[in-house]
N, C-alpha and C positions, 0 to 999 in steps of 0.2 A: 923603466918597465911599466910603472903604474900609469904614466902618461899614455903610452901605447895602448894600454888596455882600455882606458877611458875613451880614446878616439875610436877604437874598434867597436865598443858598445854603442857609441853614438851613431856610427854608420849602420850598425845593425838595427837600431830603433828606427832610423829614417827609412830604411828599406822596408821595415814591417808596416809602417803607417803611410808609405808613399801612395798606395792606391786610394786610400781614403782622402788624403790631401788633394790628389788630382781631381777626385770627384767633386769635392767642395769648391775647388777653383773654377770648375765649369758650370756651376749653378748660376743662372741669370738672376741678378739682383732686382728685386721688385721695387718699383717707384713708391715713394711715400705718398699716401693719400693726401690729396689737396685739402680735404676737410679736417685732417688731423692737426692738432696744435703744433707749432714749430718746435716746441720743447716742452718738457715736463716741468710744471711750476711746483717747486718744493717749498715755496715761501709760505709762512703762516698767514691765514686769512685774517684780515683786519676787521671783519664784521663782528658785531656783538653776538655772542652765543645765545641761543634761545633758552630762556628760563621760564618754566611753567609758573603762572601766577598762583599765589597761595589759595585763592578762592575758586580756582578753576576746577572743573570736574574731569578726572582722569578718564581715559578710554576704558571701555569694558575689558576686563581680563579675558584671556582664552578660556574655553570651556574646561580645559584640563586644570587651569589654575583655580577656577571658581567652583569646581565640582565638590559636592559634599560627600562625606563617607556614607555609604548606603547602609541600610539596616541589616543586610545579609553579609556585610563585611566583618571578618573576624575581629577587627579593631573597634567595631561600633560600641561594644559594652564600655569601652574607655570614654567614648563621647558621652554616653549616658551618665557614667560616674562623674565625669568632669563637669557636668551641668546639674549635679545634685540629685540624680535619679539612682536609687538603689534597688537592685533586683534581689528579692528575698524568696528564693524558690522553695525553701524549707518551711517558711512561715514562722520561723523562730524569732523574728525581729518585731512581730506584731505587739504593740503596746497593750497594756491591760484594758484600757477603755475600748479600743477597737476590737480586741479579742472578746470582751464581754458582749459587745454589740453583735458581733457575728454569731456567737452561740445563741444569744437570746432572741435574735430577730431573723437572721438569714439561714443559718445551718440547722434549722429545726424541722421536724417532720410536721406533716399536716394530716388532717383526718381523712381526706379523700385519697383513695388509691387509683392508679390507672387501671383500666381493664386489661385482661390478658391479651386481647387482640391489639390494643395500642402498644403494649410492650413488645409483642412479637413483631409487629410492623416496624418499630424502631430498630430492633435488632436486625431484621431483614434488610432494611435500607442501608445500615451501616456496613453489613457484610457485602452487600452488592457494589458498594462504591470504594472498597478497599484498594482496588487497582485503577481508580479513575482519576480524572482531572479535578482540579480545585472547584470548578464549576459544579460538578456532580457531587462533590463532598458537601456542598452547601445544602444538599437534600436532607442531611441529618438535622439541620436547624429547622426544618419544616415538620419534623416528627413531634410526638408528644414529649420527647426529651426536653424540648425547648418551648414551653407555652407562653408565647410572647404577645398574644392578643389581649388588649386591655383597653378600656375606654379612656381616651385621652392620650394614649401612648402610640407613637408613630415611628416606623422604621425608616432608616435612611441607609444608603449604601453607595460605595464607589465614588464618593466625592471627598476632595481634600478638605481638611479642617483649615481654620485660619492659623496664621503664624503667630500673631501677637501674644497669645497666652502661654506659649511655650517657655518653660524655664530657660534662662540663658545667663551664664557667668560673664560673658563678654570676652573671655580669653581662651576658651576651649572651642573645639569644632562645634558647628551648629547641629542641633537635633534635626532629624528628618521631619518634615511636616506630616502629621498623621493623615492617613487615608484609610480608615477602617473598612473592612469588607462589609460590616453591618454595624449599625449603631441604633440604639433606642433612646428616644427623647419625647418631649411633649409636643402635641400637635401645634401647628402654626397656621398663619393666614386666616381664612375664613372659618377653619375648623378649630381654631384655638378656644380653650376654655378660660383663658385669662381675660380679665376685664380690659376695656379699652384703655384705661389709664395705665394698667400694668403693661399692656402690649405696646404702648407708646414708649415706655422705658426700654423694653426688650429690643425694639427695633431702632432705637436712637443710634446714630452712626458711631458715637463714642462707645456704646455698650455692645454693639452687634457682634464684634469679633469674639466676645466672651459668652454672650447669651445665645447666639445663633451661629455656630461655626460652619453650618451648611444651610442651605435653603430647605432641607428636608424636615427639620424639627428644631426644637429649642431645648436648651439645657440637657444634652445627652448625658445619660448616667450609666449606660452599659454599652461597651464596644466589644465587637467580636472580630477576631482574626482567624481566618481558615487557611489551612495548608494541605496540599496533596503530597503525601510521601512518594507516590509513584512518580511525580514530576520533580522530585528532589526537595520538596518543602519540608521544613522541620518546625517542631514546637519552639526550638531556640530562636528561629527567625521570627515566628509569630510573637514571642515574648518581647523581642526588641521593638517590634512595631507597636504592640500594645503598651509598652512602657511610656512611649511618648504621648500616645493618645490618652492614657489614664492621667498622666501629669498635666496634660492640657486641660482636662476637665476639672481636676482638683484645683489648679491655679485659677481657673475661671471662677469657680465658686468662691475662692479666697478673695478675688478681686471684687466680686459682687458684695460680699459682706463688708469689706473695707470701704467701698464707695457708699454703702448705707450707714457707715459709722457704727457697725456692729462688730463684735469680736467673733471671728470664726474659730472653729475647733476641728479636730480630725473627723469627728462623726458628721458634722454638718456639711463638710466639703468633700467627703469621700466619693469614689466612683468604683465601678466594677468592670472587669473584662473577662472574656472567654477566649482561650486559645484552643482551637479545635482541629484535629485531624480525623481521619476516618476511624481510628481506633480509640481515640482518647480525647477528653475535654478537660480543661483545667480552669478553675474559677480563681480569679485574682481580685484582691481588694487594693485600691490605690488611695493613698492618704498622705497628708503632709505631717511630718514628725517635727514639731516646733523646737524640741530640745536640740536635735542634731541639724536642724534646718535642711532636712532631706525630704525629697518626694519618693516615697517607698511604694513598691509593688510586691505585695506579699501573697504567697499561695494560701488560698482558703480551703480548697477541696479539689479533688480530681475524680473523674468518672470514666469508667469504660463504656464505650458506645455499644457493646455487645452483651453486657451483663444486665439483666432485668432489674436487679436491685439498685445498680448505679443509675440506670435510666430513671427509675422512680425517684431516687434521691435528688438528681439534677432537676427534675420536674418540680419538686417541692421548693428547692432553692431559688429557682428562677421566679417562681410565683411569689416567693417571699421578697425578692428584690423588687418586683413590680408593686407589691403591696406598700413597701417602704417608700418607693418613688412617688406614687400617686397620693399618698397620705402625708407622711412626715416631711419628705423632701419638698413636696409641692407647697405645703403650708409655709415652710421656712423660706422658699424662694419668694412667695407672695408677700411675706413680711418685709423682705428686703426691697421688693419693687414698690410697695406702698410707701416706704420711706424716701424713695427716689422720685416721687411725683408730688408736686410739679418738678420738672427737669431741674437738677441743681445748676446754679449759675456757673460753677467751674466747668461743667460739661459744655455749656454754650461758649465759654471763653476758649476752651480747647478747640472746639469746632471752628471758630473764627480764625484761629492761628494757622489753620491748614491741616491737611490730612496727616502730615507727618507727626503732628502732636495729638491727633484725635484718638489714636489707639496706642497707649503706652506699652512698651515691652515689659513682659513679666520679669521680675527680678529673681535672683538666685534664691532669696528667701521666701519667695511667693507672696510678698507684701507689696504688690504693685498698686499704687494709688493713682498714678497718673499725675 
């Protein structure tokens, strides 16, 4: 009985698939191309496999593999921290020496007050650009709130800083190269107030990444990052950008002192930054904290762009920063430059070894000697 059932099922299956089998049997078989190999060779190749020499240069990685974390990325604060940069938005980490310097020299009032017309104009400009692009928000920086005109001080903008002075641990993601919207430094070229000997040191290829990060000026001491809230800009993003720029300038001053075989400290090497939107400006001080080996960015003061009292206060503080820059900071820089002329022999040796050795990368501790 079971045998009969199996035979019956086999006949049924054949009847079901017979049309398909007939169609397949009528297909004309194509001739094999004469250019095709007679058979597939499955044997192992006897050729020596390619091995890249140890001293060869690998091909460039794809853009996706080599791209850096951008300053507006939510994970960028981890890159800052990993490279020794600490954001102190509350100002509570400021060491005593830096705090006393700020109170005694920067955050103090001055005798002269702005005229009512100047205050009203600053308020009006800020109110008018609240809904505007970043380019128009820059107008606030041209009001009496930011008195940046000073003999020997030159403004730069829109140019990337050099990479060499950026702090780097070597095993964290790289910091984004600073490109401040505005930066203030000392005049350069034919307009410089430095002596010929001092300027020779400033423009030496070994020193230039630290002394002149752009062609606009030398030894920038104040950087400004501007954001438009209308276009999605935030103070948080501006702070991420300013952190790198401030550390760049602090580490550059550390480098200058060590090249001159002088001992730097937090006051001698500090820098300032302003993070600005249409409604608010925040002043930060950047310094190196030797005990923790950290580059810190601490909040010093904040200002409303539409409050007359804050506009006046900001005006005073910016003037105080400029006073410090053209007097104390300038004198300290000249002292370092004088010790570096004639050009040190080790600079010349570095230059002869090639460009790779001519600009040493800043260390995690900020003590880059080259």
